[in-house]
FINU-542513 format. One record per residue (C-alpha): residue in one letter; x, y, z; residue number from 1. Coordinates in Angstrom, 2 decimals. Example, Ala and Ser with C-alpha at 12.3 -4.5 7.8 and 13.67 -1.06 7.14 Angstrom:
REM residues 2
SITE   resn      east     north        up   resi
SITE      A     12.30     -4.50      7.80      1
SITE      S     13.67     -1.06      7.14      2
***
This chain:
REM residues 268
SITE   resn      east     north        up   resi
SITE      L     23.06     46.03     47.68      1
SITE      F     22.63     49.72     46.97      2
SITE      P     24.42     51.32     49.93      3
SITE      C     25.15     54.61     48.27      4
SITE      C     23.37     57.08     46.07      5
SITE      R     25.08     60.42     45.32      6
SITE      K     28.46     61.83     46.00      7
SITE      G     28.50     63.70     49.27      8
SITE      A     25.04     62.66     50.46      9
SITE      M     23.53     59.62     52.11     10
SITE      M     20.53     57.82     50.70     11
SITE      D     17.14     58.53     52.26     12
SITE      N     16.09     55.69     54.57     13
SITE      R     12.87     55.22     52.63     14
SITE      F     14.75     54.46     49.42     15
SITE      A     17.26     52.22     51.18     16
SITE      T     14.42     50.21     52.73     17
SITE      A     12.61     49.92     49.39     18
SITE      L     15.75     48.68     47.68     19
SITE      V     16.47     46.11     50.38     20
SITE      I     12.90     44.77     50.13     21
SITE      A     13.14     44.73     46.31     22
SITE      C     16.40     42.76     46.48     23
SITE      V     14.86     40.22     48.88     24
SITE      L     11.81     39.80     46.62     25
SITE      S     14.08     39.39     43.60     26
SITE      L     16.14     36.73     45.37     27
SITE      I     13.06     34.80     46.48     28
SITE      S     11.51     34.90     43.01     29
SITE      T     14.77     33.67     41.47     30
SITE      I     14.90     30.74     43.91     31
SITE      Y     11.26     29.91     43.20     32
SITE      M     11.81     30.00     39.44     33
SITE      A     14.93     27.84     39.64     34
SITE      A     13.12     25.30     41.85     35
SITE      S     10.14     25.34     39.53     36
SITE      I     12.23     24.66     36.43     37
SITE      G     14.21     21.90     38.10     38
SITE      T     11.28     19.88     39.52     39
SITE      D      8.77     17.57     37.87     40
SITE      F      5.47     18.47     39.52     41
SITE      W      3.97     20.96     37.10     42
SITE      Y      1.02     18.66     36.43     43
SITE      E      0.02     15.51     38.29     44
SITE      Y     -2.30     12.64     37.41     45
SITE      H     -3.97     10.54     40.09     46
SITE      T     -5.73      7.29     39.29     47
SITE      L     -8.77      6.96     41.51     48
SITE      S     -9.53      3.28     41.01     49
SITE      P     -7.31      0.20     40.57     50
SITE      A     -7.37     -0.42     36.86     51
SITE      E     -4.01     -1.93     36.00     52
SITE      N     -2.42     -5.22     37.01     53
SITE      V      1.28     -5.95     37.07     54
SITE      S      1.12     -8.00     33.91     55
SITE      E      2.84     -8.20     30.57     56
SITE      A      0.54     -5.45     29.32     57
SITE      G      1.58     -3.24     32.23     58
SITE      R      5.24     -3.87     31.58     59
SITE      S      4.80     -3.02     27.91     60
SITE      I      3.29      0.33     28.90     61
SITE      W      6.33      1.10     31.06     62
SITE      E      8.76      0.04     28.36     63
SITE      E      7.03      2.24     25.78     64
SITE      F      6.98      5.14     28.25     65
SITE      F     10.74      4.96     28.79     66
SITE      S     11.50      4.47     25.11     67
SITE      K     13.11      7.47     23.45     68
SITE      E     10.83      6.87     20.48     69
SITE      A      7.62      7.13     22.54     70
SITE      D      5.15      9.53     20.95     71
SITE      E      2.94     11.98     22.80     72
SITE      K     -0.09      9.68     22.97     73
SITE      T      1.94      6.71     24.24     74
SITE      Y      3.57      8.48     27.16     75
SITE      T      0.40     10.45     27.99     76
SITE      D     -1.58      7.21     28.30     77
SITE      A      1.12      5.88     30.64     78
SITE      L      0.89      9.06     32.72     79
SITE      F     -2.86      8.52     33.03     80
SITE      R     -2.52      4.90     34.18     81
SITE      C      0.53      5.14     36.42     82
SITE      N      0.00      8.27     38.57     83
SITE      G      2.34     10.31     36.38     84
SITE      T      3.80     13.77     36.80     85
SITE      V      5.08     16.14     34.12     86
SITE      G      7.67     18.89     34.41     87
SITE      L      9.26     21.20     31.88     88
SITE      W     12.17     18.81     31.41     89
SITE      R     11.00     15.37     32.54     90
SITE      R      8.02     13.06     32.74     91
SITE      C      7.62     10.50     35.54     92
SITE      I      5.44      7.52     36.41     93
SITE      T      5.01      5.45     39.57     94
SITE      V      5.83      1.76     39.14     95
SITE      P      6.41     -1.19     41.49     96
SITE      K      9.94     -1.84     42.69     97
SITE      N     11.43     -4.92     41.06     98
SITE      S      8.25     -5.37     39.05     99
SITE      H      9.76     -8.34     37.21    100
SITE      W      9.42    -10.37     40.42    101
SITE      Y      5.66    -10.08     40.39    102
SITE      S      3.71    -12.62     38.39    103
SITE      P      0.75    -11.47     36.33    104
SITE      P     -2.51    -11.13     37.73    105
SITE      A     -1.63    -12.27     41.24    106
SITE      F     -0.87     -8.72     42.47    107
SITE      S     -2.84     -5.58     41.76    108
SITE      F     -0.68     -2.64     40.69    109
SITE      F     -2.49     -0.16     42.94    110
SITE      S     -2.85     -2.49     45.93    111
SITE      L      0.89     -2.66     46.49    112
SITE      P      2.16     -0.88     49.63    113
SITE      E      3.61      2.58     49.07    114
SITE      N      7.07      1.41     50.10    115
SITE      D      6.93     -1.11     47.23    116
SITE      M      6.41      1.68     44.69    117
SITE      T      9.01      3.94     43.10    118
SITE      T      8.96      6.92     40.77    119
SITE      N     10.94      6.61     37.56    120
SITE      C     11.52      9.52     35.19    121
SITE      I     12.79     10.14     31.70    122
SITE      S     13.98     13.50     30.40    123
SITE      F     12.67     15.29     27.35    124
SITE      S     15.53     15.67     24.91    125
SITE      L     16.25     19.02     23.27    126
SITE      S     14.73     17.70     20.06    127
SITE      D     11.60     16.71     22.01    128
SITE      Q     11.26     20.29     23.24    129
SITE      F     11.16     21.60     19.67    130
SITE      M      9.30     18.67     18.11    131
SITE      E      6.08     19.37     16.27    132
SITE      K      2.79     18.51     17.97    133
SITE      Y      0.15     16.83     15.83    134
SITE      I     -3.57     17.52     15.50    135
SITE      E     -4.16     13.92     16.59    136
SITE      P     -1.46     13.10     19.18    137
SITE      G      0.60     10.15     18.02    138
SITE      N     -0.64     10.34     14.42    139
SITE      H      2.09     11.85     12.26    140
SITE      N     -0.24     12.00      9.27    141
SITE      S     -2.81     14.25     10.92    142
SITE      G     -0.89     17.48     10.34    143
SITE      T      0.87     19.92     12.64    144
SITE      D     -1.01     21.57     15.49    145
SITE      L      0.68     24.99     15.42    146
SITE      N     -0.96     26.26     18.61    147
SITE      R      0.28     23.40     20.78    148
SITE      T      3.66     23.33     19.02    149
SITE      Y      4.47     26.96     19.79    150
SITE      L      2.97     26.84     23.28    151
SITE      W      5.25     23.88     24.08    152
SITE      R      8.32     25.69     22.75    153
SITE      L      7.50     28.90     24.61    154
SITE      Q      7.01     27.11     27.93    155
SITE      F     10.52     25.71     27.49    156
SITE      L     12.19     29.02     26.55    157
SITE      L     10.38     31.61     28.69    158
SITE      P     11.63     30.49     32.15    159
SITE      F     15.25     30.75     31.01    160
SITE      V     14.60     34.20     29.55    161
SITE      S     13.01     35.23     32.86    162
SITE      I     15.95     34.06     34.96    163
SITE      G     18.41     35.60     32.49    164
SITE      L     16.71     39.00     32.75    165
SITE      M     16.81     38.92     36.55    166
SITE      C     20.48     37.95     36.57    167
SITE      F     21.26     40.77     34.14    168
SITE      G     19.30     43.15     36.37    169
SITE      A     21.35     42.02     39.37    170
SITE      L     24.54     42.70     37.40    171
SITE      I     23.35     46.23     36.66    172
SITE      G     22.63     46.67     40.37    173
SITE      L     26.17     45.67     41.26    174
SITE      C     27.51     48.13     38.68    175
SITE      A     25.33     50.84     40.24    176
SITE      C     26.94     50.12     43.60    177
SITE      A     30.40     50.35     42.08    178
SITE      C     29.52     53.65     40.39    179
SITE      R     27.89     55.01     43.58    180
SITE      S     24.69     55.85     41.71    181
SITE      L     21.10     54.88     42.32    182
SITE      Y     19.72     55.84     38.91    183
SITE      P     20.65     52.52     37.14    184
SITE      A     18.16     50.83     39.48    185
SITE      I     15.51     51.95     36.97    186
SITE      A     17.03     49.56     34.43    187
SITE      T     17.02     46.82     37.07    188
SITE      G     13.33     47.46     37.68    189
SITE      V     12.50     47.38     33.97    190
SITE      L     14.35     44.07     33.56    191
SITE      H     12.46     42.59     36.51    192
SITE      F      9.19     43.77     34.98    193
SITE      L     10.06     42.04     31.70    194
SITE      A     11.04     38.92     33.66    195
SITE      G      7.63     38.99     35.36    196
SITE      L      5.94     39.19     31.95    197
SITE      C      7.97     36.17     30.78    198
SITE      T      7.00     34.20     33.90    199
SITE      L      3.36     35.16     33.45    200
SITE      G      3.60     34.12     29.80    201
SITE      L      5.12     30.80     30.86    202
SITE      V      2.22     30.09     33.23    203
SITE      G     -0.34     31.04     30.57    204
SITE      C      1.34     28.90     27.90    205
SITE      Y      1.50     25.89     30.20    206
SITE      V     -2.16     26.12     31.22    207
SITE      A     -3.27     26.58     27.60    208
SITE      G     -1.09     23.66     26.46    209
SITE      I     -2.53     21.32     29.10    210
SITE      E     -6.10     22.32     28.26    211
SITE      L     -5.55     21.77     24.53    212
SITE      L     -3.89     18.39     25.19    213
SITE      H     -6.82     17.22     27.31    214
SITE      K     -9.23     18.20     24.55    215
SITE      K     -7.30     15.87     22.24    216
SITE      L     -6.77     13.16     24.88    217
SITE      P     -9.56     13.45     27.47    218
SITE      L     -8.87     12.22     30.99    219
SITE      P    -10.37      8.80     31.73    220
SITE      D    -13.24      8.78     34.21    221
SITE      D    -11.08      7.24     36.94    222
SITE      V     -8.20      9.70     36.51    223
SITE      R     -7.95     13.13     38.15    224
SITE      G     -5.51     15.77     36.96    225
SITE      E     -4.28     18.82     38.86    226
SITE      F     -1.53     21.41     38.73    227
SITE      G      1.34     20.58     41.08    228
SITE      W      3.51     22.60     43.45    229
SITE      S      6.18     23.29     40.81    230
SITE      F      3.54     25.15     38.80    231
SITE      C      2.48     27.03     41.94    232
SITE      L      6.06     28.20     42.52    233
SITE      A      6.09     29.76     39.04    234
SITE      C      2.72     31.41     39.73    235
SITE      V      4.08     32.96     42.95    236
SITE      S      7.30     34.06     41.29    237
SITE      A      5.57     36.37     38.78    238
SITE      P      3.97     38.79     41.30    239
SITE      L      7.20     38.86     43.31    240
SITE      Q      9.04     40.00     40.20    241
SITE      F      6.46     42.70     39.53    242
SITE      M      6.66     43.97     43.12    243
SITE      A     10.46     44.05     42.99    244
SITE      A     10.30     45.95     39.69    245
SITE      A      7.90     48.53     41.13    246
SITE      L     10.12     49.12     44.18    247
SITE      F     13.30     49.46     42.11    248
SITE      I     11.73     51.98     39.73    249
SITE      W      9.97     53.95     42.47    250
SITE      A     13.11     54.26     44.61    251
SITE      A     15.33     55.33     41.71    252
SITE      R     12.91     57.85     40.18    253
SITE      T     11.75     59.41     43.45    254
SITE      N     15.29     59.70     44.78    255
SITE      R     16.43     61.31     41.52    256
SITE      K     13.52     63.76     41.59    257
SITE      E     14.13     64.79     45.19    258
SITE      F     17.84     65.24     44.53    259
SITE      T     17.05     67.49     41.54    260
SITE      L     14.67     69.61     43.62    261
SITE      L     17.17     69.84     46.46    262
SITE      K     19.90     70.93     44.04    263
SITE      A     17.65     73.58     42.48    264
SITE      Y     16.76     74.84     45.96    265
SITE      R     20.43     75.16     46.95    266
SITE      V     21.26     77.00     43.73    267
SITE      A     18.36     79.39     44.33    268
***
């Protein structure tokens, strides 16, 4: 991606290798971030004991979960009971296929074979992403919980800022190729460093938001919660961005310094 450096001279192999590795790391981190944003396994809930029957009560939980008017407490309770997963854009629960065919308490919800279960999801609307969180989830009269409100908004915005910075850095890299100059790679490195900070901030905001939510709505004794593989992809993406940034900046600055010394030597 950076095949040339200065007019009349070829780039040192060390710098070329560093830039190639930095570009590969940047590409991998971008793929990881995109996959992380687009999947729904940031946090997963697993019910350890059969506690729900396919009954009218169970169906009402599903209907409330998929309702666009469902508040935070309503859909969180459904996530607890139905092996739910939460992403940045969607929330999902596991329900029986064709559940209306099952009569009430004849079949246990969790005793159904896996091939009789399906995962259904509903997306958070844009207004949901910027909606206020309340001190008591589901109680609009309890006042606004500013910490959780801004953590939720940041975890929605930061991944897009991160990807935007990396794309802008890639554009600068292409311009550097066109201009036959290595020095703009410093700007690419700085942008990747800022992208890494955004990704790290995203991970921190998400963890803090989950912890604060579980203080308000503690997990039932028979429910286990854990961070999913989508969250892990974001965690891996941050150090890749930092490593790419370090390689871009090192290659550009060291190459520039050696070229200046070489020029001064030739003049002398």
